C-alpha atoms as a printed R data frame, in Angstrom:
    type eleno elety resid chain resno       x       y       z
1   ATOM     1    CA   MET     A     1  -3.004  33.529  21.520
2   ATOM     2    CA   ILE     A     2  -3.594  29.944  20.377
3   ATOM     3    CA   TYR     A     3  -2.460  29.201  16.835
4   ATOM     4    CA   ASN     A     4  -4.434  26.557  14.991
5   ATOM     5    CA   PHE     A     5  -1.643  24.733  13.167
6   ATOM     6    CA   LEU     A     6  -4.026  22.618  11.092
7   ATOM     7    CA   ASP     A     7  -7.501  24.093  10.686
8   ATOM     8    CA   ILE     A     8  -9.533  20.968   9.826
9   ATOM     9    CA   ALA     A     9 -12.822  22.910   9.961
10  ATOM    10    CA   LYS     A    10 -11.566  25.400   7.371
11  ATOM    11    CA   ILE     A    11 -10.371  22.581   5.126
12  ATOM    12    CA   ASN     A    12 -13.650  20.660   5.320
13  ATOM    13    CA   ILE     A    13 -16.181  23.510   5.108
14  ATOM    14    CA   ARG     A    14 -16.008  23.497   1.302
15  ATOM    15    CA   PHE     A    15 -17.273  19.901   1.355
16  ATOM    16    CA   GLU     A    16 -20.091  20.591   3.832
17  ATOM    17    CA   LYS     A    17 -22.984  19.938   1.424
18  ATOM    18    CA   GLU     A    18 -21.567  16.605   0.220
19  ATOM    19    CA   MET     A    19 -20.737  15.532   3.781
20  ATOM    20    CA   LEU     A    20 -24.211  16.317   5.091
21  ATOM    21    CA   ASN     A    21 -25.778  14.340   2.243
22  ATOM    22    CA   LYS     A    22 -23.471  11.427   2.981
23  ATOM    23    CA   PHE     A    23 -24.246  11.560   6.719
24  ATOM    24    CA   ARG     A    24 -27.958  11.496   5.861
25  ATOM    25    CA   ASN     A    25 -27.474   8.373   3.749
26  ATOM    26    CA   ILE     A    26 -25.529   6.633   6.517
27  ATOM    27    CA   ILE     A    27 -28.108   7.542   9.177
28  ATOM    28    CA   THR     A    28 -30.924   6.332   6.918
29  ATOM    29    CA   GLU     A    29 -29.118   3.035   6.300
30  ATOM    30    CA   GLY     A    30 -28.533   2.680  10.035
31  ATOM    31    CA   GLN     A    31 -25.371   0.596   9.695
32  ATOM    32    CA   TYR     A    32 -22.377   2.385  11.175
33  ATOM    33    CA   ILE     A    33 -19.925  -0.524  11.249
34  ATOM    34    CA   LEU     A    34 -19.009  -2.575   8.133
35  ATOM    35    CA   GLY     A    35 -21.741  -0.893   6.099
36  ATOM    36    CA   SER     A    36 -22.061  -0.170   2.402
37  ATOM    37    CA   GLU     A    37 -20.058   3.068   2.652
38  ATOM    38    CA   LEU     A    38 -17.039   1.179   4.005
39  ATOM    39    CA   SER     A    39 -17.357  -1.468   1.286
40  ATOM    40    CA   ALA     A    40 -17.488   1.249  -1.370
41  ATOM    41    CA   PHE     A    41 -14.424   2.958   0.080
42  ATOM    42    CA   GLU     A    42 -12.478  -0.305   0.272
43  ATOM    43    CA   SER     A    43 -13.268  -1.038  -3.371
44  ATOM    44    CA   ASP     A    44 -12.383   2.467  -4.578
45  ATOM    45    CA   TYR     A    45  -9.213   2.757  -2.505
46  ATOM    46    CA   SER     A    46  -7.835  -0.639  -3.544
47  ATOM    47    CA   LYS     A    47  -8.292   0.379  -7.191
48  ATOM    48    CA   TYR     A    48  -6.601   3.728  -6.536
49  ATOM    49    CA   ILE     A    49  -3.628   2.160  -4.741
50  ATOM    50    CA   GLY     A    50  -3.423  -0.740  -7.214
51  ATOM    51    CA   THR     A    51  -3.972  -3.764  -4.975
52  ATOM    52    CA   LYS     A    52  -6.491  -6.615  -4.990
53  ATOM    53    CA   HIS     A    53  -7.635  -5.961  -1.439
54  ATOM    54    CA   CYS     A    54  -8.308  -3.098   0.955
55  ATOM    55    CA   ILE     A    55  -9.518  -3.787   4.506
56  ATOM    56    CA   GLY     A    56 -10.779  -0.879   6.597
57  ATOM    57    CA   VAL     A    57  -9.675  -0.821  10.252
58  ATOM    58    CA   GLY     A    58 -10.036   1.487  13.242
59  ATOM    59    CA   ASN     A    59  -6.807   3.505  13.070
60  ATOM    60    CA   GLY     A    60  -3.238   3.761  11.872
61  ATOM    61    CA   LEU     A    61  -1.811   1.545  14.599
62  ATOM    62    CA   ASP     A    62  -4.345  -1.225  14.014
63  ATOM    63    CA   GLU     A    63  -3.487  -1.568  10.335
64  ATOM    64    CA   LEU     A    64   0.200  -2.231  11.013
65  ATOM    65    CA   ARG     A    65  -0.446  -4.356  14.100
66  ATOM    66    CA   LEU     A    66  -2.891  -6.566  12.154
67  ATOM    67    CA   ILE     A    67  -0.447  -7.030   9.277
68  ATOM    68    CA   PHE     A    68   2.192  -8.500  11.602
69  ATOM    69    CA   ARG     A    69  -0.443 -10.530  13.449
70  ATOM    70    CA   ALA     A    70  -1.604 -12.006  10.124
71  ATOM    71    CA   PHE     A    71   1.931 -13.037   9.130
72  ATOM    72    CA   ILE     A    72   2.405 -14.646  12.561
73  ATOM    73    CA   GLU     A    73  -0.923 -16.505  12.282
74  ATOM    74    CA   MET     A    74   0.107 -17.772   8.835
75  ATOM    75    CA   GLY     A    75   3.465 -18.984  10.185
76  ATOM    76    CA   MET     A    76   5.515 -16.620   8.026
77  ATOM    77    CA   ILE     A    77   6.901 -14.715  11.029
78  ATOM    78    CA   ASN     A    78   7.463 -16.124  14.521
79  ATOM    79    CA   ILE     A    79   7.415 -14.580  17.987
80  ATOM    80    CA   GLY     A    80  10.849 -13.104  18.733
81  ATOM    81    CA   ASP     A    81  11.783 -12.518  15.097
82  ATOM    82    CA   GLU     A    82  13.333  -9.216  14.036
83  ATOM    83    CA   VAL     A    83  11.865  -6.455  11.878
84  ATOM    84    CA   ILE     A    84  14.065  -3.793  10.296
85  ATOM    85    CA   ILE     A    85  12.493  -0.363  10.781
86  ATOM    86    CA   PRO     A    86  13.515   3.299  10.311
87  ATOM    87    CA   ALA     A    87  15.047   4.867  13.425
88  ATOM    88    CA   ASN     A    88  13.090   8.117  13.021
89  ATOM    89    CA   THR     A    89   9.540   6.884  12.484
90  ATOM    90    CA   TYR     A    90   6.429   7.613  14.562
91  ATOM    91    CA   ILE     A    91   5.885   5.435  17.652
92  ATOM    92    CA   ALA     A    92   2.930   3.565  16.072
93  ATOM    93    CA   SER     A    93   5.286   1.874  13.603
94  ATOM    94    CA   ILE     A    94   7.348   0.539  16.490
95  ATOM    95    CA   LEU     A    95   4.363  -0.434  18.654
96  ATOM    96    CA   ALA     A    96   2.982  -2.566  15.808
97  ATOM    97    CA   VAL     A    97   6.200  -4.599  16.011
98  ATOM    98    CA   THR     A    98   6.630  -4.793  19.778
99  ATOM    99    CA   GLU     A    99   2.947  -5.495  20.513
100 ATOM   100    CA   ASN     A   100   3.317  -8.636  18.397
101 ATOM   101    CA   SER     A   101   6.327  -9.732  20.496
102 ATOM   102    CA   LEU     A   102   8.712  -8.981  17.623
103 ATOM   103    CA   LYS     A   103  11.994  -7.083  17.908
104 ATOM   104    CA   PRO     A   104  12.496  -3.785  16.058
105 ATOM   105    CA   VAL     A   105  15.970  -3.272  14.599
106 ATOM   106    CA   PHE     A   106  16.578   0.385  13.812
107 ATOM   107    CA   VAL     A   107  18.274   1.743  10.700
108 ATOM   108    CA   GLU     A   108  19.253   5.401  10.447
109 ATOM   109    CA   PRO     A   109  17.734   7.654   7.764
110 ATOM   110    CA   ASP     A   110  19.224   9.112   4.624
111 ATOM   111    CA   ILE     A   111  20.136  12.691   5.573
112 ATOM   112    CA   LYS     A   112  18.750  14.004   2.256
113 ATOM   113    CA   THR     A   113  15.264  12.501   2.530
114 ATOM   114    CA   TYR     A   114  14.888  11.423   6.186
115 ATOM   115    CA   ASN     A   115  13.578   8.107   4.881
116 ATOM   116    CA   ILE     A   116  15.366   4.847   5.728
117 ATOM   117    CA   ASN     A   117  18.879   4.629   4.274
118 ATOM   118    CA   PRO     A   118  18.915   1.582   1.957
119 ATOM   119    CA   ASP     A   119  22.718   1.359   2.148
120 ATOM   120    CA   LEU     A   120  22.575   0.603   5.889
121 ATOM   121    CA   ILE     A   121  19.958  -2.154   5.803
122 ATOM   122    CA   GLU     A   122  21.955  -5.220   4.787
123 ATOM   123    CA   GLN     A   123  24.390  -5.004   7.698
124 ATOM   124    CA   THR     A   124  21.475  -5.465  10.133
125 ATOM   125    CA   ILE     A   125  20.135  -8.643   8.493
126 ATOM   126    CA   ASN     A   126  20.670 -11.953  10.305
127 ATOM   127    CA   LYS     A   127  18.925 -15.321  10.658
128 ATOM   128    CA   LYS     A   128  16.260 -13.782  12.947
129 ATOM   129    CA   THR     A   129  15.358 -11.064  10.457
130 ATOM   130    CA   LYS     A   130  11.995 -11.767   8.839
131 ATOM   131    CA   ALA     A   131  10.757  -8.403   7.564
132 ATOM   132    CA   ILE     A   132  11.622  -4.887   6.515
133 ATOM   133    CA   MET     A   133   9.122  -2.144   7.267
134 ATOM   134    CA   ILE     A   134   9.658   0.968   5.205
135 ATOM   135    CA   VAL     A   135   7.900   4.161   6.246
136 ATOM   136    CA   HIS     A   136   7.069   6.663   3.510
137 ATOM   137    CA   LEU     A   137   7.668   9.939   5.360
138 ATOM   138    CA   TYR     A   138   6.783  13.560   4.555
139 ATOM   139    CA   GLY     A   139   4.857  12.803   1.359
140 ATOM   140    CA   GLN     A   140   7.843  10.969  -0.116
141 ATOM   141    CA   ASN     A   141   8.349   7.437  -1.382
142 ATOM   142    CA   SER     A   142  10.988   5.519   0.598
143 ATOM   143    CA   MET     A   143  11.076   2.435  -1.629
144 ATOM   144    CA   THR     A   144  14.195   1.849  -3.706
145 ATOM   145    CA   LYS     A   145  15.367  -0.833  -6.103
146 ATOM   146    CA   LYS     A   146  17.992  -1.870  -3.526
147 ATOM   147    CA   ILE     A   147  15.379  -2.417  -0.799
148 ATOM   148    CA   SER     A   148  13.308  -4.550  -3.172
149 ATOM   149    CA   GLU     A   149  16.362  -6.633  -4.089
150 ATOM   150    CA   LEU     A   150  17.327  -7.128  -0.426
151 ATOM   151    CA   ALA     A   151  13.821  -8.301   0.479
152 ATOM   152    CA   GLN     A   152  13.834 -10.803  -2.383
153 ATOM   153    CA   SER     A   153  17.408 -11.965  -1.814
154 ATOM   154    CA   TYR     A   154  16.889 -12.675   1.908
155 ATOM   155    CA   ASN     A   155  13.251 -13.811   1.555
156 ATOM   156    CA   LEU     A   156  11.967 -11.023   3.815
157 ATOM   157    CA   LYS     A   157   8.433  -9.713   4.077
158 ATOM   158    CA   LEU     A   158   8.241  -6.095   2.896
159 ATOM   159    CA   ILE     A   159   5.700  -4.014   4.790
160 ATOM   160    CA   GLU     A   160   4.872  -0.390   4.029
161 ATOM   161    CA   ASP     A   161   3.750   2.240   6.502
162 ATOM   162    CA   ASN     A   162   1.961   4.569   4.097
163 ATOM   163    CA   ALA     A   163   0.455   6.900   6.703
164 ATOM   164    CA   GLN     A   164   2.118  10.030   5.300
165 ATOM   165    CA   SER     A   165   2.346   9.484   1.545
166 ATOM   166    CA   HIS     A   166  -1.046   8.544   0.072
167 ATOM   167    CA   GLY     A   167  -0.835   8.782  -3.712
168 ATOM   168    CA   THR     A   168   2.954   8.924  -3.986
169 ATOM   169    CA   VAL     A   169   4.359   6.992  -6.955
170 ATOM   170    CA   PHE     A   170   7.438   4.767  -7.274
171 ATOM   171    CA   TYR     A   171   8.046   4.323 -11.009
172 ATOM   172    CA   VAL     A   172   4.507   3.398 -12.155
173 ATOM   173    CA   LYS     A   173   3.120   1.978  -8.891
174 ATOM   174    CA   ARG     A   174   1.671   3.813  -5.914
175 ATOM   175    CA   THR     A   175   3.066   3.473  -2.423
176 ATOM   176    CA   GLY     A   176   0.887   0.980  -0.614
177 ATOM   177    CA   SER     A   177   1.176  -1.528  -3.474
178 ATOM   178    CA   LEU     A   178   4.941  -2.071  -3.454
179 ATOM   179    CA   GLY     A   179   5.365  -4.724  -0.748
180 ATOM   180    CA   ASP     A   180   3.547  -7.713   0.717
181 ATOM   181    CA   ALA     A   181   1.134  -5.494   2.652
182 ATOM   182    CA   ALA     A   182   0.753  -1.845   3.581
183 ATOM   183    CA   GLY     A   183  -0.895   0.186   6.307
184 ATOM   184    CA   HIS     A   184  -2.636   3.510   5.648
185 ATOM   185    CA   SER     A   185  -3.713   6.032   8.279
186 ATOM   186    CA   PHE     A   186  -6.596   8.421   7.641
187 ATOM   187    CA   TYR     A   187  -6.167  10.439  10.825
188 ATOM   188    CA   PRO     A   188  -7.775  13.866  10.174
189 ATOM   189    CA   GLY     A   189  -4.452  15.634   9.621
190 ATOM   190    CA   LYS     A   190  -3.130  13.166   7.029
191 ATOM   191    CA   LEU     A   191  -2.935  13.764   3.279
192 ATOM   192    CA   LEU     A   192  -6.176  11.792   3.018
193 ATOM   193    CA   GLY     A   193  -7.908  12.504   6.307
194 ATOM   194    CA   ALA     A   194 -11.151  11.078   7.674
195 ATOM   195    CA   LEU     A   195 -13.549  12.738  10.125
196 ATOM   196    CA   GLY     A   196 -12.065  10.668  12.908
197 ATOM   197    CA   ASP     A   197  -9.432   7.997  13.463
198 ATOM   198    CA   GLU     A   198  -9.444   5.507  10.578
199 ATOM   199    CA   GLY     A   199  -7.039   3.222   8.757
200 ATOM   200    CA   ALA     A   200  -6.759   0.487   6.139
201 ATOM   201    CA   VAL     A   201  -4.603  -2.419   5.005
202 ATOM   202    CA   THR     A   202  -3.867  -2.959   1.313
203 ATOM   203    CA   THR     A   203  -2.423  -6.183  -0.093
204 ATOM   204    CA   ASP     A   204  -2.493  -8.581  -3.028
205 ATOM   205    CA   ASP     A   205  -2.290 -11.556  -0.647
206 ATOM   206    CA   ASP     A   206  -5.635 -13.414  -0.696
207 ATOM   207    CA   GLU     A   207  -4.850 -15.283   2.525
């Protein structure tokens, strides 16, 4: 017997009428890449998250990979620099770092939340450290006041992997609007899932 751990069809069937109408609109428009539906989503999602910009991308790895690539292109991070990252995150978080020729430096999680332990971060910071990537795991916020202070004190870029915690709030702000840039995955099984592999970057940085 095969058990369907996450029955996407059962979840989506209640939205069938709206989806079919939306598909019809997209087919009629005939623009499947960078069309009006994407623009509308980017506008709505940036307002929801609380950032100036939202850029749709192909998947959850692309959004993080492009964030680091952008900081390298702008000269804010250099090849070979170090990025502090949770030790227990999904492989895509790590690949985004290594595929940009950066070095991941792992920090163990807090045993109570399984998110990065803020008390262990500072001891890993050195002159090669240029960023902290926090990963909001299991529908939880991983941001803390201490992490924010460390990023500011050491002039580090703060990047959020918000693939698992869409809509989570830290004080009055949503995850995805807390750092310099954030990546969001809309893989079908996520809290906000697409009908395929999708992602987005949110940021207030115009450049």
